[in-house]
Backbone as ProteinMPNN parsed JSONL, in Angstrom:
{"seq_chain_A": "MKKLIIFACSLMAGVSVSAQDVLITQKGDVKNVYDVEVGPSTVFYKEEDKADAPTLRIKKADVIMIKERTVRSMTWETILCKVLSPLQ", "coords_chain_A": {"N_chain_A": [[3.224, 21.349, -0.838], [4.111, 18.732, -1.771], [2.481, 17.075, -0.055], [-0.025, 17.573, -1.226], [0.065, 16.726, -4.062], [0.569, 14.453, -3.215], [-1.872, 13.483, -2.561], [-3.631, 14.283, -4.304], [-3.406, 12.478, -6.216], [-3.442, 9.941, -4.759], [-6.478, 9.729, -4.608], [-6.798, 9.805, -7.62], [-6.567, 6.812, -7.957], [-6.261, 3.8, -6.666], [-3.574, 1.989, -6.134], [-2.432, -1.293, -6.335], [-0.958, -4.071, -4.974], [0.498, -7.134, -5.094], [0.785, -10.747, -4.353], [2.828, -12.11, -1.465], [3.249, -9.719, 0.965], [4.674, -7.611, 2.835], [3.543, -5.313, 5.626], [4.202, -2.603, 7.623], [3.479, -1.447, 10.502], [3.235, 2.149, 12.452], [3.364, 1.379, 14.928], [5.182, -0.73, 15.221], [4.413, -2.906, 14.472], [4.633, -6.125, 12.127], [3.048, -7.218, 9.482], [2.486, -9.903, 7.461], [1.385, -9.764, 4.505], [-1.322, -9.946, 1.973], [-2.91, -9.318, -1.508], [-2.916, -6.232, -1.343], [-4.188, -3.046, -0.949], [-3.897, 0.667, -2.068], [-6.042, 3.066, -1.213], [-7.205, 6.254, -1.083], [-6.896, 7.398, 1.85], [-6.841, 4.904, 2.805], [-5.455, 1.505, 3.547], [-5.77, -1.103, 2.159], [-5.833, -4.862, 3.294], [-5.686, -7.978, 2.743], [-5.186, -10.966, 5.069], [-4.629, -13.993, 4.372], [-4.07, -15.95, 1.457], [-6.399, -16.233, 0.296], [-9.566, -16.332, -1.904], [-11.851, -15.878, -0.249], [-11.01, -14.731, 2.102], [-11.558, -12.424, 4.331], [-11.434, -9.112, 3.916], [-9.191, -6.423, 5.827], [-8.516, -3.325, 7.035], [-6.964, -0.329, 7.22], [-5.396, 2.774, 8.706], [-3.453, 4.782, 6.141], [-2.081, 6.72, 7.75], [-1.48, 4.984, 9.461], [0.55, 3.754, 8.452], [3.738, 2.714, 7.821], [5.714, 1.376, 5.863], [5.301, -0.669, 3.025], [6.623, -3.616, 2.013], [7.336, -5.266, -0.944], [6.752, -8.65, -2.228], [9.224, -9.013, -3.868], [11.263, -7.466, -2.28], [11.552, -5.328, -2.84], [10.757, -1.875, -1.372], [8.246, -0.039, -0.26], [7.447, 3.318, -0.168], [5.389, 5.999, 0.532], [6.142, 8.001, -1.207], [7.735, 6.443, -3.384], [5.168, 4.928, -3.782], [3.968, 6.91, -5.157], [5.581, 8.075, -7.368], [5.331, 5.347, -8.723], [2.821, 5.895, -9.733], [2.499, 7.908, -10.69], [4.114, 7.661, -13.116], [4.755, 6.828, -16.928], [2.886, 4.212, -18.636], [4.935, 1.06, -19.02]], "CA_chain_A": [[2.748, 20.685, -2.325], [4.352, 17.515, -1.898], [1.21, 16.054, 0.463], [-1.186, 17.671, -2.05], [0.278, 15.703, -5.036], [0.281, 12.676, -3.023], [-3.22, 13.194, -1.769], [-4.226, 14.15, -5.279], [-2.542, 10.94, -7.495], [-3.839, 8.386, -4.388], [-8.014, 10.469, -4.973], [-7.132, 9.482, -8.829], [-6.114, 5.676, -8.628], [-5.51, 3.03, -6.193], [-2.261, 0.692, -6.187], [-1.899, -2.318, -6.071], [0.493, -4.617, -4.655], [0.167, -8.516, -4.964], [1.905, -11.696, -3.855], [3.181, -12.158, -0.235], [4.033, -8.229, 1.126], [4.81, -6.616, 4.187], [3.128, -3.841, 5.9], [4.865, -2.545, 8.995], [2.927, 0.053, 10.965], [3.969, 2.902, 12.893], [3.696, 0.369, 16.087], [6.686, -1.449, 14.802], [3.839, -4.306, 14.029], [5.032, -6.37, 10.928], [2.003, -8.027, 8.948], [2.367, -10.688, 6.275], [-0.365, -9.588, 3.886], [-1.161, -10.247, 0.863], [-3.719, -8.388, -1.76], [-2.512, -4.704, -0.761], [-4.79, -1.809, -2.241], [-3.662, 1.353, -1.212], [-6.691, 4.321, -1.38], [-6.636, 7.604, -0.744], [-6.52, 7.847, 3.327], [-6.646, 3.896, 3.521], [-4.882, 0.597, 2.9], [-6.879, -2.693, 2.494], [-4.993, -6.101, 2.95], [-5.785, -9.372, 3.774], [-4.08, -11.64, 5.996], [-4.591, -14.941, 4.21], [-4.433, -15.68, 0.292], [-7.684, -16.883, -0.122], [-10.236, -15.34, -2.081], [-12.976, -15.194, 0.477], [-10.447, -13.917, 3.325], [-12.051, -10.874, 5.088], [-10.17, -7.582, 3.228], [-9.016, -5.728, 6.928], [-8.107, -2.098, 6.373], [-5.854, 0.509, 8.448], [-5.471, 4.18, 8.149], [-2.532, 5.091, 5.711], [-1.059, 7.296, 8.374], [-0.758, 4.369, 10.329], [1.518, 2.59, 7.663], [5.156, 3.446, 7.363], [6.341, 0.874, 4.959], [4.802, -1.83, 2.037], [7.606, -4.308, 1.394], [6.346, -6.436, -1.801], [7.562, -10.083, -2.027], [10.389, -8.976, -4.426], [12.183, -7.173, -1.272], [11.582, -3.898, -2.769], [10.304, -1.398, -0.466], [7.431, 1.057, -1.057], [6.929, 4.127, 0.731], [4.519, 6.836, 0.105], [6.977, 8.949, -2.372], [7.636, 5.813, -4.341], [3.851, 4.88, -4.929], [3.4, 8.753, -6.042], [5.96, 7.619, -8.589], [4.814, 4.654, -9.528], [1.432, 6.04, -9.726], [2.96, 9.188, -12.025], [5.346, 7.196, -14.179], [4.156, 6.262, -17.877], [3.09, 2.488, -18.743], [6.391, 0.779, -20.172]], "C_chain_A": [[3.103, 19.909, -2.307], [3.225, 16.541, -1.745], [0.269, 16.671, -0.747], [-1.116, 16.988, -3.241], [0.048, 14.158, -4.581], [-0.98, 12.583, -2.91], [-3.846, 13.159, -3.198], [-4.42, 13.066, -6.122], [-3.37, 9.883, -6.148], [-5.819, 9.122, -4.649], [-7.941, 9.452, -6.531], [-7.037, 7.933, -9.235], [-5.427, 5.108, -7.525], [-4.193, 2.007, -6.597], [-2.139, -0.395, -5.791], [-0.92, -2.846, -5.608], [0.617, -6.238, -4.344], [1.167, -9.439, -4.26], [1.888, -11.38, -2.077], [3.461, -10.621, 0.368], [4.254, -8.225, 2.34], [4.564, -5.48, 4.502], [3.823, -3.767, 7.6], [4.479, -1.333, 9.139], [3.898, 0.838, 11.744], [4.165, 2.416, 14.721], [4.643, 0.051, 16.241], [5.807, -2.823, 14.39], [4.305, -4.634, 12.366], [4.161, -7.33, 10.346], [2.797, -8.793, 7.263], [1.128, -10.648, 5.924], [-0.136, -9.632, 2.401], [-2.624, -9.176, 0.04], [-4.166, -6.747, -1.423], [-3.303, -4.207, -1.699], [-4.655, -0.843, -1.25], [-4.937, 2.447, -1.919], [-6.293, 5.332, -0.739], [-6.522, 8.183, 0.861], [-6.367, 6.503, 3.884], [-6.131, 2.603, 3.013], [-5.818, -0.88, 3.34], [-6.195, -3.517, 1.977], [-5.9, -7.355, 3.383], [-4.33, -10.062, 4.355], [-3.849, -13.191, 5.382], [-4.72, -15.155, 2.411], [-5.104, -16.629, -0.174], [-8.789, -15.95, -0.706], [-11.7, -15.183, -1.335], [-12.285, -15.008, 1.631], [-11.411, -12.763, 3.355], [-10.476, -10.051, 4.45], [-10.333, -6.764, 4.998], [-8.691, -4.003, 6.261], [-7.136, -2.067, 7.748], [-5.676, 1.758, 7.882], [-4.039, 4.248, 7.417], [-1.807, 5.657, 6.816], [-0.689, 6.309, 9.372], [0.529, 3.321, 10.262], [2.979, 3.059, 7.418], [5.714, 2.776, 6.258], [5.354, -0.296, 4.227], [6.217, -2.293, 1.284], [7.088, -5.23, 0.56], [6.957, -7.583, -1.487], [9.094, -9.91, -2.505], [11.578, -8.211, -3.705], [12.436, -6.178, -1.868], [10.636, -2.648, -2.364], [9.48, -0.573, -1.115], [6.918, 2.099, 0.243], [6.027, 5.142, 0.276], [5.159, 7.827, -1.325], [7.531, 7.991, -3.745], [6.245, 5.312, -5.106], [3.753, 5.96, -5.363], [4.247, 8.114, -7.323], [5.83, 6.789, -9.471], [3.118, 5.041, -10.148], [1.335, 7.367, -11.03], [3.652, 8.435, -13.305], [4.433, 6.554, -15.234], [4.329, 4.8, -17.591], [4.421, 2.3, -19.22], [6.167, -0.588, -20.765]], "O_chain_A": [[2.47, 19.399, -3.231], [2.883, 15.642, -2.514], [-0.286, 15.706, -1.272], [-2.195, 16.554, -3.644], [-0.386, 13.158, -5.153], [-1.409, 11.46, -3.174], [-4.55, 12.185, -3.462], [-5.487, 12.785, -6.669], [-3.975, 8.934, -6.647], [-6.331, 8.114, -5.137], [-8.752, 8.542, -6.704], [-7.284, 7.571, -10.385], [-4.313, 5.519, -7.2], [-4.258, 1.319, -7.616], [-1.64, -0.512, -4.672], [0.149, -2.246, -5.719], [0.865, -6.512, -3.17], [2.179, -9.03, -3.691], [1.111, -10.599, -1.528], [4.527, -10.392, -0.203], [3.825, -9.218, 2.929], [5.113, -4.532, 3.94], [3.881, -4.65, 8.456], [4.771, -0.354, 8.452], [5.083, 0.517, 11.837], [4.9, 2.973, 15.537], [5.257, 0.348, 17.266], [6.45, -3.796, 13.997], [4.357, -3.756, 11.505], [4.458, -8.479, 10.674], [3.405, -8.252, 6.34], [0.117, -11.106, 6.456], [0.906, -9.423, 1.779], [-3.284, -8.419, 0.751], [-5.278, -6.233, -1.299], [-3.347, -4.558, -2.878], [-4.977, -0.976, -0.07], [-4.826, 2.667, -3.125], [-5.316, 5.425, 0.005], [-6.093, 9.319, 1.062], [-5.94, 6.389, 5.033], [-6.376, 2.495, 1.811], [-6.275, -1.394, 4.361], [-5.804, -3.489, 0.81], [-6.677, -7.436, 4.334], [-3.124, -9.861, 4.214], [-2.86, -13.747, 5.859], [-5.589, -14.417, 1.946], [-4.739, -17.601, -0.835], [-9.0, -14.878, -0.138], [-12.574, -14.45, -1.798], [-13.085, -15.135, 2.557], [-11.943, -12.297, 2.348], [-9.26, -10.237, 4.482], [-11.472, -6.539, 5.406], [-8.691, -3.731, 5.061], [-6.753, -2.83, 8.635], [-5.777, 1.904, 6.664], [-3.201, 3.696, 8.13], [-0.723, 5.096, 6.976], [0.25, 6.55, 10.13], [1.154, 2.608, 11.046], [3.112, 3.977, 6.609], [6.309, 3.541, 5.5], [4.584, -0.851, 5.011], [6.792, -1.71, 0.365], [6.37, -6.089, 1.071], [7.701, -7.614, -0.507], [10.041, -10.408, -1.896], [12.695, -8.193, -4.222], [13.582, -5.772, -1.672], [9.693, -2.448, -3.131], [9.68, -0.263, -2.289], [6.264, 1.811, 1.245], [5.951, 4.942, -0.937], [4.463, 8.205, -2.268], [7.733, 8.483, -4.855], [6.044, 5.238, -6.319], [3.185, 5.859, -6.45], [3.59, 7.661, -8.26], [6.029, 6.982, -10.671], [2.483, 4.344, -10.939], [0.49, 7.629, -11.886], [3.548, 8.897, -14.441], [3.489, 5.857, -14.863], [5.153, 4.204, -16.897], [5.038, 3.212, -19.771], [6.974, -1.05, -21.572]]}, "name": "protein", "num_of_chains": 1, "seq": "MKKLIIFACSLMAGVSVSAQDVLITQKGDVKNVYDVEVGPSTVFYKEEDKADAPTLRIKKADVIMIKERTVRSMTWETILCKVLSPLQ"}
C-alpha cells in the first residue's frame, strides 16, 4: 500500500529541489547536482549551475537519497510527505 501511495503521488506531481544538492546512488556515488526534479520513475538533474547545462537522468531505483543544500536529507518517504502536505 505504501508503495502504491508513493507511486500515485509521483505521477501527480514532480518535486523540485534547488541550489546545490547531493545525490547519492545505490552504487555509493556521491554527485553534487543542481535543478533536481523527481519524476514517476526517473530523477533529472544537472551537474553544473548553468542554464545551458545538459539535463542528466538516473533511474529513481538507483538513488538512495537526495541531500538538499540546507543539509536536510530527502528519502522517498520525506518527498511523499512534502507532496501530500498542504501549502503553508
